[in-house]
C-alpha positions in Angstrom: 0.0 0.0 0.0 1.3 3.4 -0.9 2.2 6.3 1.4 -1.0 8.4 1.7 1.1 11.4 2.9 3.2 11.5 -0.3 2.5 13.9 -3.2 3.3 13.3 -6.8 3.4 15.9 -9.7 2.3 14.6 -13.1 3.0 16.4 -16.4 0.5 15.6 -19.1 1.8 17.0 -22.4 -0.2 16.9 -25.6 0.5 17.6 -29.3 -1.1 16.8 -32.6 0.9 15.2 -35.4 -0.2 13.3 -38.5 -3.8 13.8 -37.6 -3.7 12.2 -34.1 -3.2 13.4 -30.5 0.1 12.3 -28.9 1.1 12.5 -25.3 3.9 12.4 -22.8 3.0 11.6 -19.2 5.7 11.9 -16.6 5.5 11.7 -12.8 7.8 12.7 -10.0 7.6 12.8 -6.2 7.4 16.1 -4.6 10.6 16.6 -2.5 10.5 18.3 1.0 10.5 22.1 0.6 9.9 21.9 -3.2 7.1 23.7 -4.9 4.7 21.9 -7.3 6.2 24.0 -10.2 9.8 23.0 -9.3 8.8 19.4 -9.2 7.1 19.7 -12.6 10.2 21.2 -14.1 12.0 17.9 -13.2 9.3 15.9 -14.9 9.0 17.8 -18.2 10.7 20.5 -20.3 8.5 23.4 -19.2 10.3 25.9 -21.3 9.4 24.0 -24.5 5.7 24.2 -23.9 3.5 26.8 -25.6 0.8 26.6 -22.9 0.8 25.2 -19.3 -2.0 25.1 -16.7 -2.8 23.1 -13.6 -5.3 20.4 -14.5 -6.5 18.7 -11.3 -5.5 17.1 -8.0 -6.7 13.6 -7.3 -5.8 10.4 -5.3 -3.6 8.0 -7.3 -3.8 4.3 -7.4 -0.7 3.9 -5.2 -2.4 5.8 -2.4 -0.5 9.1 -2.9 -2.0 12.4 -3.9 -1.3 13.6 -7.4 -1.4 17.1 -8.9 -1.5 17.1 -12.7 -0.6 19.8 -15.2 -1.6 20.1 -18.8 1.0 21.2 -21.3 0.6 21.8 -25.0 3.2 21.7 -27.7 2.9 23.1 -31.3 3.0 20.4 -34.0 6.3 21.7 -35.5 8.2 21.9 -32.2 10.5 19.1 -31.1 10.3 18.1 -27.5 12.2 15.1 -26.1 10.3 12.4 -24.5 8.4 9.2 -25.1 5.5 10.4 -27.3 2.7 7.9 -27.5 -0.9 7.9 -28.9 -3.3 9.0 -26.2 -5.2 5.7 -26.7 -2.1 3.5 -26.6 -2.5 0.2 -24.8 -0.7 -0.7 -21.7 -1.3 2.6 -19.8 -1.9 2.5 -16.1 -5.4 3.5 -14.9 -4.0 6.7 -13.4 -2.5 7.7 -16.8 -5.8 6.9 -18.6 -7.8 9.0 -16.2 -5.4 12.0 -16.4 -5.2 11.8 -20.2 -9.0 11.8 -20.4 -9.2 14.8 -18.1 -6.5 16.6 -20.1 -8.3 16.0 -23.4 -11.6 17.1 -22.0 -10.0 20.3 -20.8 -8.4 20.9 -24.2 -11.7 20.3 -26.1 -13.6 22.7 -23.9 -11.0 25.4 -24.3 -10.8 25.0 -28.0 -14.4 26.2 -28.2 -14.2 29.4 -26.1 -10.5 30.4 -26.2 -7.7 30.8 -28.6 -5.7 27.9 -27.2 -5.3 26.4 -30.7 -2.2 28.6 -30.9 -0.4 26.2 -28.5 -1.0 23.3 -30.9 -0.5 24.9 -34.3 2.8 25.8 -36.1 3.7 29.4 -36.5 2.1 29.6 -39.9 -0.5 27.3 -41.4 -3.3 26.9 -43.9 -6.9 26.5 -42.8 -6.9 22.9 -43.9 -3.8 22.2 -41.7 -5.5 24.0 -38.8 -8.7 22.0 -39.3 -6.7 18.8 -39.1 -5.4 19.9 -35.7 -8.8 20.9 -34.4 -10.4 17.6 -35.7 -7.8 15.5 -33.9 -8.1 17.5 -30.7 -11.9 17.7 -30.6 -12.5 14.1 -31.7 -15.0 15.0 -34.4 -15.3 16.6 -37.8 -15.5 20.3 -38.2 -15.9 22.3 -41.5 -12.8 24.2 -42.6 -14.9 27.0 -44.0 -16.9 27.5 -40.8 -13.8 27.1 -38.6 -12.1 29.9 -40.6 -15.3 32.0 -40.4 -15.6 31.6 -36.6 -12.0 32.2 -35.8 -11.5 35.2 -38.1 -14.7 36.8 -36.7 -13.4 36.4 -33.2 -10.1 38.0 -34.2 -8.2 34.9 -33.4 -6.5 34.5 -36.8 -4.5 36.8 -39.0 -3.6 36.4 -42.7 0.1 36.4 -43.4 2.1 36.9 -46.6 2.7 34.0 -48.8 0.8 30.8 -49.9 1.3 27.1 -49.6 2.1 25.6 -53.0 -0.4 23.0 -54.3 0.4 19.4 -53.6 0.8 16.5 -56.1 -3.0 16.5 -56.6 -2.9 20.0 -57.9 -5.3 22.7 -57.0 -4.9 26.3 -56.0 -2.2 27.7 -53.6 -3.6 27.9 -50.1 -3.5 31.1 -48.0 -1.4 31.2 -44.9 -2.6 32.3 -41.4 -1.2 32.7 -37.9 -2.8 33.1 -34.5 -3.0 36.8 -33.5 -1.9 36.1 -30.0 0.4 33.5 -28.4 -1.2 34.1 -25.0 -4.3 32.4 -23.8 -7.4 34.6 -24.2 -11.1 33.9 -23.8 -12.6 34.8 -27.1 -16.2 33.9 -26.6 -17.2 32.7 -23.2 -20.4 30.9 -24.3 -19.3 29.5 -27.6 -19.0 25.9 -28.7 -17.5 24.3 -31.7 -20.0 21.7 -32.8 -19.6 18.7 -35.1 -20.3 19.3 -38.8 -22.3 17.1 -41.1 -25.0 15.9 -38.7 -28.3 16.4 -40.5 -31.4 17.4 -38.5 -29.5 19.3 -35.8 -29.7 23.0 -35.8 -26.4 24.7 -35.7 -24.6 21.5 -36.3 -21.5 23.0 -37.9 -18.6 24.7 -36.3 -20.1 27.8 -34.8 -19.5 30.3 -32.1 
């Protein structure tokens, strides 16, 4: 049985690559006289994160108390660690629960904040951004409506240049960036909803 007086700090780091959410989960014991933030810095590379926030504190399976932090990394930034798919087999129950909490927090914040900046590269096309949002949200959203919503909220800015067409041809794609690299509430009561569900009012990405 674990020591119920001990405290663990868990870093849950997420990124989106190749259309899927990947994660690093690292745990350390809190040392005497050490702050939670100092312990977290031993677990993960805090300086490499684009966004960091405290996630939750909960009892862990070993009887200790755990405080978890959610960190986000842009898709084009290299961060050392054992990156695994969030649904990878063989994870402990604690890890599965914390990953579920982290993804739920991210999905909620994607709807009413600009937190997408912490997952996206510095410049991107709307199609590339849509792929990130679809992976993080877990359902389809329309690229056209995603652009409309985020531009209307002042979240995205057009930048110079275009992305050349791929092998399949087509027109060059416009490039965008996030207007701010700091977390901002853009629409407190907004929600990004799944697209393509007939019979449901407001079923496309909206906010």
